[in-house]
N, C-alpha and C positions, 0 to 999 in steps of 0.2 A: 530399213524400209520407211519408218516414220520420218527420219532425218532427210532421206532423199525426197520424200513427198513434200516436206516443208521447203526444202531448197528449190525444188522444181516449181512449187506454187508461188513462192515469193520472188522468183527470179525476175518476172515481168510485173512490175507494180501496177501498171495500167490494166493489164489483163486480169490481175487479181481483184482490183477494185470493181471491174465490170462484172466478173463472175460472182463475187461475194455480194455486190450490190444488187444484182439481179435476184439472187436467192433471198436477200433481206427484204426486198420490195414484195416479192411473192409471199413470203411468210408474214409480212406486215398486213397484207390484204386479208389473209386467213385469220390472224390473231385479232385484228381490229374488228372484223365481222363478229367473231365469237365474243369479243369483249362488249360490243354494242348489245348483242342479244342477252348476255349475262347481266349487263347493267340494267336493261329494261326489265328483266325478270326480277331483279332485286328491288327496283323501284316500285313495282306494282304491289309489293307486300310491305312497303316501308311503314305504312300506318300500323299494320299488324305487328311487325317486328319491333317497333319503337313504342308500342302502346303501354308497355309496363305490365301487361297482364300475363299470368302464367297459364290461365285456362280461359277459353271463349265458350260461353253458353249461348245457344241459339235455339230457335224453334226446331222441333223435331224434324229431322231430315234435311235441314239447311246446314251446309258445311263450308260455306264461303261467304264473301260479301259482294263481289262483282256480279252484276246481273242477278242478284238474289234478293229476296224479301223475307225478313224474319220478324215475327210479331210474338211477343211474350207478355203475359199478364204482369203488371207491375208487382203483384204479390209474389211472383216467383223469386224475386230478389231476396226476400226474407227467408224463403225456403232454402235457397242455395247457401245463404249466409250461415244457416244452422247446420250445414254438412260439416262433419269432422275434417279438420285440416284446412278449412277456408279461413283466411285472415281478414279479407275485405272484399266487397263487391261494389263495382261501379256500373250502374245501368246507363246505356247510351241509346240515342235514337240515330237512325242512319237512313239515308236515301241518296240516290244519284240524281243530281240536278245541275243547275248552272249558276255561276256567279256572274251577274251582269253589272258591268261598270261602263257607263256611257254607251258606246256602240260595241264594246267588247263583250263577248259571251264566252265564258270558260267553263267547260265541263268539270264537275267537281263531286267528290264525295262530301256530302253535307253531314256533319256530326253534331248531334245535340248533346251538350255536356251539362251535367248537374252542377250546382254551385260547389266550389272546392273539390272538384273531381280529382281523385287520387290517381286515376289512370285514364288513358284514352285521349288526353289533350295533346296539343302540339309539343313535340319533343325539343325543338329549338326555336326560341322566340328572339328575333333580332331587334324588335322595337315594340313598345306598348305592353298590353296585358297578356297574361298566359291563359286565363279563363275568362270567357266573355260573360258579361252581365246581360240583363234583358235589353234588347234593342241593339246589341253590339255583335260584331263578327270579327273573327281572326282569319285572315286569308294569307295565302302564300306571297312572300315578298316579290318573287319573280313575276307572278300574275299581276300584282299591284303595279310594279314598275312598267310592265308591258301595257297596262291599261292607263298609265299616267295618273295614278291616284296614290294617296298616302294616308297616314293616320288622320282621323277626323272626317275623311270623305265618306260618301255614301255609295253603297252597293246594293243591288237587289238580289235577294236569295229567297227562293220559294214564293216569289211574287211580292215580297215585302222589302221595304227599305231598312237597311242596317248601317250603323256607323262603324267604320273600320277602327277597331280598338287595339289591334295587334297585328304584327306581321311575322309570319313563321318562315323557317328555312328548311329545305329538304322535303317539302310537302307537295312537290309538283313533279310530274313525269311528262313524257312526250304526249301522253293521252289525256291526262286530267290532273287535278290538284285536290287538296283536302282543305275544306273550310269548316270553321267551328262557330256555332251559335249556341245560345243557352237552350237547355232541354225544355224549359218552360215555353220559350218562343216557338221552338220546333213543334211541341205538342199542340200549341194553340193554332198554328198554321195548318197542321195536318188534321186537326179536329178529333184527335183520339188520345186524350190525356191518360187513359188507363193502361196503355201498353208501352213497352220498350222494345228495342230491336235486338240488342245483344247485352249480355252481362259479362263484364270483364272481372275476372276473379284473380285475386292475389292469394297464393298459397302461403301457409305459415312457414317461417324459416325452418329449413331442413326437411320440409315435406316434399313429397313426390307429386308433381303435377299430373302424371299419368294415373296414379292411384286416386287422387282427388277427383279427376275427371270421371273416372269409373264410378266413384261413389255418388257423384252428382247425378249421373244417368240412372243409377240404381234407385236412388232415393227421391228424385224429383221427376214427376211424370211429364211426358210430352216435351222433352228437351233433348238437345244434342250437345254434349260437352266434349271439347277437344283441347289438347294442349296447344300453346301458341305455335310451335313448329309444325304440328299436324295441320292446324288451321291455315297457316301460311302455305304449306305444300298443296292443300286443296285449292287455294286461291291461284297459285301458279299453274296448277293443272288446268283450271278453267281457262285462263288466259292462253295457255299453249294450245288447248283444244280449239279455241276460237281463231287462232292465227297460225296453226301448225303448218298448213300447206305453204303459206307465203314465206314463213321463216325457213322452212326446210328447203324450199327452192332457192331462196337467196343464199343461204348458207352453203348449200351444195354447189351452186354455181360459182361462188367465190372460192370455195375450196378447190374445185376442179381447175379453175383458171390459175390459181396460185400454184398448184401442184404441176400443172402443165408448163408454166413459166419456169419453175425451178428445175424440172426435168430437162427442158431444152437448154437452160443455162449450164447445167452440169454436163450435159452431153456435148455441147459445143466447146466448152472449156476443156474437156478431156481430149476431144479430137484436135483441138488447136495445139496440143502439146505432142503431136505425133513425132515431130523432129527430135524432141528430147528423149522420147522413148526409143527412137531409132539409134541415138547415140549410146544409150544404155545397153541396147542389144549388141551394138558393135563392140562394146567394151566387155561383153561376155555375160550380161545379165540374162537369166533364164526367164521364160514366159511367166512362171509362177511368181517370181519376184516382181515382175512388171505388173501383174494383176493385183498383187497386194499393194503395190505403190499407187496404182490408179485408184483403187478402192479407198485407201487411206487419204489420198488427195481429195477425193470427192467428199468424204466424210468431214475432213477438216474445213473444206469450203462451206459445207452446209452448217457446221457448228458455228463458224464465224458469222455466216449469214443469219443464223437463228439468233445469236446474241445481239447482232445489230438490229434485226427485225423486232426483237423483244424490247430493245431500248427505244426504238421509234414508237412502238405501241404504248410503252409506259409514258413517253413524252406526250403522246396524244391524249392519254387518259388524264394527264395533269392539266393540259391546255384546254381541252374541250369544255369542261365545266366553267371555265373562266370567260367563255365567249358569250355568256348570257343565255345559253340554251338549257333546256331541261334534260339534255342527253348526258348519260353517265356511262363510262366505259369501265367494265370490271373484268380483270384478267383472272380467270379461274385456274386452279391447279389441274382440273380435268382437261381444260383446253390446252394447257402447256404440254401435258403428257401425250394427248392425242396428236398434236401438231409435231412434237419432237419425234415420236415413234414413226409416224407416217413419213416425215421428212427423211429419216434415216433409211427407210425402205426405198423411197423414191431415189435418193442419192445413190444407193448401192445399185439399184436397177439401171439408172441412167449411166452410171460408170461402167457397168458390165456390158451394156449394149455395144460400145465401140471396141471392146476388148479383142474381138475376132480380127478386126482390122489391125490392131496393134500387134496381135500375135503373128499375123502374116506379113508384118512390115519387114521389108528387106533393108538391112542397115546400109547397104551400098547406095540405096536411093537417097539417103540423107546426105551423103558426101557428094552425090552428083547434083545436089540442089533441087531434087524433085520431091 
């Protein structure tokens, strides 16, 4: 059955390319859309993921950064440091603002870092300093390139001029970027030197971030303590809630279009081989054997198309970041499982639809040229 399906499938190379190519392009659409959304989701928590902190401590009830405001008394840092299992604490200031360079205005997370910050700074610096001194700023290299500025140039943050002392990589998304200034400059501009926004906590080696977070909440009043994964999950949830309708509509539309194209491709490819099935019937093949051959042929076509579509998507994922955009494609395991399972179901359904016509096929029709 499998051998017959292979021979029948590869008999006409042009028809094979068209059918497998159609499936591959349909699956490319679905996989690429999923990869874009997964990439955006990963980008929005990049600062949290690469912060180096095991636990984030914020004002009571504040569980994320985006569209949130957290204010803690600076004295809370010493109380958190005294909790068992805490190795170090880095206080940061945070606000959403813009980085202004000439006529360019770029939305950004503005992070105020203390001197020699152990956590919370840029995770990849491509040029210049890693920690900004007073009057200095570290901005994303892509934002700097787009704005036509470099090290030593001036940008305006929080209404004040700063000298670009460092360029970071991986700190920009489709929506915004991350910029770093000194905590002292931040506090001076905001006029509230006695508060911090978040405390980044490093747990002692071998310690449990979950247990340390629970101890912090139990021993320090009016704070919320979350592990880094939990804090990142809350951040992603907020972003999803804000854009869930748009993302759901786009993803569903692309998914349905891709499935429809694939179903039509498999269906027409199956019908186009009616003559071959007629010959098999004339040679004594039973309907059950033909059904299994048709199904195997459809599944082989989809498997080949899936492999080709995945290869195209991986190629896109490698090329797109090199084009100077802040778009990142991430192919997730969940996406692969979803697409592969639905593809198999669609392939089987699309192959079964024309089976009735094949079952009622008169072998004599084939030899009459009809």
